[in-house]
C-alpha positions in Angstrom: 0.0 0.0 0.0 1.2 3.5 -0.9 1.4 6.6 1.2 -1.9 7.7 2.9 -3.0 10.4 5.3 -2.4 8.0 8.1 1.3 8.5 7.4 1.1 12.2 8.3 3.4 12.7 11.3 2.5 14.6 14.5 2.5 18.3 13.7 2.0 19.8 17.2 4.0 23.0 17.5 4.1 23.6 13.8 2.4 26.5 12.0 0.9 26.1 8.6 -0.7 28.5 6.0 -3.0 27.0 3.3 -4.1 29.4 0.6 -7.6 28.8 -0.8 -8.6 26.7 2.3 -12.3 27.6 2.1 -13.2 24.7 -0.2 -12.0 21.7 -2.2 -8.4 20.5 -1.9 -7.4 23.4 0.3 -10.2 22.6 2.8 -9.3 18.9 3.0 -5.6 19.7 3.3 -6.1 22.2 6.1 -8.4 19.7 7.9 -5.8 16.9 7.8 -2.9 19.1 8.9 -5.1 20.5 11.8 -6.1 17.0 12.7 -2.4 16.2 13.3 -2.0 19.2 15.6 -0.7 22.0 13.4 -1.7 25.5 14.0 -3.5 26.0 10.7 -4.2 29.4 9.1 -6.8 29.4 6.4 -5.8 32.1 3.9 -9.0 33.0 2.1 -10.2 35.8 -0.2 -13.7 36.1 1.0 -14.4 36.6 4.7 -17.9 35.0 4.7 -16.8 31.9 2.8 -13.7 31.7 4.9 -15.6 31.9 8.1 -18.0 29.2 6.9 -15.0 27.0 6.2 -13.5 27.7 9.6 -16.8 26.7 11.3 -17.0 23.5 9.3 -13.4 22.6 10.3 -14.1 23.3 14.0 -17.1 20.9 13.7 -14.9 18.3 12.0 -11.9 18.7 14.2 -13.0 20.2 17.5 -9.6 20.1 19.1 -7.9 21.9 16.1 -6.0 25.2 16.4 -7.5 27.1 13.5 -7.4 30.7 12.3 -8.8 32.7 9.4 -6.8 35.4 7.8 -7.9 37.3 4.6 -5.7 37.0 1.5 -6.6 38.0 -2.1 -3.9 36.8 -4.4 -5.3 39.1 -7.2 -4.2 42.1 -5.2 -0.5 42.5 -4.3 -1.5 45.0 -1.6 -3.5 42.2 0.1 -0.6 39.8 -0.2 1.7 42.4 1.5 -0.9 43.0 4.3 -1.2 39.3 4.9 2.5 38.8 5.1 2.9 41.7 7.4 0.9 39.9 10.0 3.7 37.3 10.3 6.5 39.6 11.4 8.0 38.0 14.5 6.1 34.7 14.0 7.5 31.4 12.8 6.0 29.6 9.8 6.9 26.0 9.2 4.8 25.2 6.1 3.3 27.2 3.3 1.0 25.5 0.9 0.4 27.6 -2.3 -2.9 26.0 -3.2 -5.4 28.6 -4.3 -5.9 29.2 -8.0 -8.2 29.7 -11.0 -8.6 27.5 -14.0 -9.8 28.4 -17.5 -11.6 31.6 -16.5 -12.5 34.3 -19.1 -9.8 36.7 -20.0 -9.4 39.4 -17.3 -6.9 41.3 -15.2 -5.9 41.4 -11.6 -6.1 44.7 -9.7 -2.4 45.2 -10.6 -3.0 44.7 -14.3 -1.8 41.1 -14.8 -3.6 38.5 -16.8 -5.7 36.6 -14.2 -4.2 33.2 -14.4 -0.6 34.4 -14.4 -1.4 37.0 -11.7 -3.2 34.8 -9.3 -1.7 31.3 -9.8 1.9 32.4 -10.2 2.7 36.1 -9.3 0.4 36.2 -6.2 2.1 33.1 -4.8 5.6 34.2 -5.8 5.0 37.5 -3.9 3.5 35.7 -0.9 6.4 33.2 -0.6 9.0 35.9 -0.8 7.3 38.1 1.7 6.9 35.2 4.1 10.5 34.0 3.6 11.8 35.5 6.9 9.0 33.7 8.9 9.8 30.5 7.0 13.6 30.7 7.6 12.9 31.2 11.3 11.5 27.6 11.4 13.9 24.6 11.8 12.7 22.7 8.7 10.5 25.0 6.6 8.8 23.7 3.5 7.0 25.4 0.6 4.5 23.3 -1.5 3.2 24.9 -4.7 0.3 23.2 -6.4 0.6 22.7 -10.1 -1.5 20.6 -12.5 -1.0 17.8 -15.0 -2.3 20.3 -17.5 1.0 22.1 -17.4 1.9 19.7 -20.2 -0.2 21.8 -22.6 2.1 24.8 -22.6 5.3 26.3 -21.3 5.6 30.0 -20.1 6.2 32.5 -22.9 8.8 35.1 -22.0 9.5 36.2 -25.6 7.5 39.4 -25.5 7.4 40.9 -22.0 6.2 44.2 -23.3 3.8 46.7 -21.7 0.2 45.4 -22.1 1.3 41.8 -22.6 2.0 39.7 -19.6 4.9 37.3 -19.7 3.7 33.7 -19.5 0.3 34.2 -21.0 0.6 35.3 -24.6 -2.0 38.1 -24.0 -1.7 40.4 -27.0 -2.2 37.5 -29.3 -5.4 35.6 -29.3 -6.3 34.6 -25.7 -6.9 30.9 -25.0 -8.1 30.4 -21.4 -6.8 26.8 -21.3 -3.3 27.8 -22.6 -3.2 30.7 -20.1 -4.0 28.2 -17.3 -1.4 25.7 -18.5 1.3 28.4 -18.7 0.6 29.5 -15.2 0.9 25.9 -14.0 4.2 25.5 -15.8 5.2 28.8 -14.1 4.4 27.1 -10.7 6.9 24.3 -11.5 9.6 26.7 -12.8 9.1 28.7 -9.6 9.6 25.6 -7.5 12.7 24.6 -9.5 14.3 28.0 -9.1 13.3 28.4 -5.4 14.8 25.0 -4.6 18.0 26.1 -6.3 18.2 29.5 -4.6 17.3 28.1 -1.2 20.1 25.5 -1.2 21.9 25.6 2.1 19.1 27.7 3.8 17.2 24.7 5.2 14.1 25.5 3.2 12.7 22.7 1.0 10.7 23.7 -2.1 8.5 21.0 -3.7 5.4 20.9 -5.9 2.4 18.7 -6.2 -0.6 18.1 -8.4 -3.9 16.4 -7.5 -4.7 14.8 -10.8 -8.3 15.3 -11.7 -10.2 16.0 -8.5 -13.8 17.2 -8.4 -13.8 20.7 -7.0 -15.3 24.0 -7.9 -12.1 24.8 -9.8 -13.6 23.1 -12.9 -17.0 24.8 -12.7 -16.0 28.3 -11.9 -14.7 29.1 -15.3 -17.9 28.2 -17.2 -19.9 30.0 -14.5 -17.9 33.2 -14.8 -18.3 33.0 -18.6 -22.1 32.7 -18.1 -22.3 29.2 -19.7 -24.8 27.1 -17.7 -24.5 24.3 -20.3 -20.7 24.0 -19.9 -21.0 24.3 -16.1 -23.5 21.4 -16.1 -21.3 19.4 -18.5 -18.3 19.9 -16.2 -20.2 18.7 -13.2 -21.2 15.5 -15.2 -17.6 14.9 -16.2 -16.4 15.4 -12.6 -19.0 12.9 -11.5 -17.9 10.3 -14.1 -14.1 10.7 -14.1 -12.8 12.8 -11.2 -11.5 11.7 -7.9 -13.0 13.1 -4.7 -11.3 16.0 -3.0 -10.1 13.7 -0.2 -8.2 11.7 -2.8 -7.0 14.7 -4.7 -5.5 16.2 -1.5 -3.3 13.2 -0.8 -0.4 14.3 -3.1 -0.5 17.8 -1.5 -0.3 16.3 2.0 2.4 13.9 0.9 4.5 16.8 -0.5 3.8 18.8 2.7 4.7 16.2 5.3 6.6 13.1 3.9 10.1 12.8 5.1 13.1 12.6 2.8 11.6 14.5 -0.1 14.4 16.1 -2.1 14.1 19.8 -3.2 12.2 20.3 -6.4 10.3 17.0 -6.0 6.9 16.8 -7.8 4.2 14.7 -6.1 1.0 13.4 -7.8 -0.8 10.5 -9.3 0.5 9.2 -12.6 -3.1 8.7 -13.8 -5.0 12.0 -13.5 -8.3 10.5 -12.2 -6.8 8.2 -9.6 -5.4 9.0 -6.2 -1.8 8.7 -5.4 0.9 10.2 -3.2 4.1 9.3 -5.1 6.4 11.1 -7.5 4.8 12.5 -10.7 6.2 13.0 -14.2 6.7 16.6 -15.3 7.6 18.3 -18.6 11.3 18.7 -19.2 10.9 22.5 -19.7 9.9 22.8 -16.0 13.5 22.0 -15.1 15.1 24.5 -17.5 17.6 26.5 -15.4 17.7 29.4 -17.8 14.0 29.7 -18.1 13.4 29.4 -14.4 16.0 32.1 -13.7 14.4 34.4 -16.3 10.9 33.9 -15.0 12.2 34.7 -11.5 13.7 37.9 -12.6 10.5 38.9 -14.4 8.5 38.0 -11.4 10.6 40.1 -9.1 10.3 43.1 -11.4 6.5 42.7 -11.8 5.8 42.1 -8.1 8.6 44.2 -6.6 9.3 41.4 -4.2 12.9 40.4 -3.8 13.9 37.3 -1.9 16.5 37.5 0.8 17.7 34.2 2.2 19.4 35.9 5.1 16.0 36.1 6.7 15.3 39.8 6.2 12.1 41.0 4.7 12.4 42.6 1.2 
């Protein structure tokens, strides 16, 4: 038998942040970490939905140490405000889980294409701003959630001109699935470069993907596009082929807590609709040193967040 949630070690004394913990994979991940004793912070965009999630978790795990803090990854000012709350606090584990999939073309409040801005740049900024708190922990870990759909497209840094976001191809014809795939490749390139830059600091950067898990991630895009037919169709496909969120969260929990994981590891099922907590295959371009370094430089410029592995905020 492979790795299961029963293999999660005792996490008493550890502090954890899970972005997008109000539903789906984030909710399950937060629940299981809290069940093992971690002080678990639910980082959610919407206060009402976040509070409802917190109440559900308190019912499911009455003894859990839980906290709700607001975080909107589509607003860098919100990311900065969230990170500012951690000054003087230790953070053992950051799970960059929140994201959007195949939503209509739009922009974040800072002007970035939505997928690239939320899925990559928001988490890039969050991780960098929380770096001092992470480095204050004895064995910190950052888990960034990608997708098997990263195989559809690499990031595109060929035209980082004003009005066109790197990684998205906006300025040419926008394809919401390609934009999503590019952002998920960016997640893996970010992990690759973070693992390289963090060498010797004690921080371990890894990634995970859930396979095809039935969450609102698949239905939100059609709903935002106003297509009830596509939304119903996606619900049908989820029911036929997707794993339950409890199964989809297993690779995330494995990446977050399994011992002996090397930096830049990628956890996930080899078959998208089946659960699994082992090592997953990834596209060769997500290990490209030159591309990951260039994406990092572009991300620092766009977010104005600079990583300092001495432990000082930047």
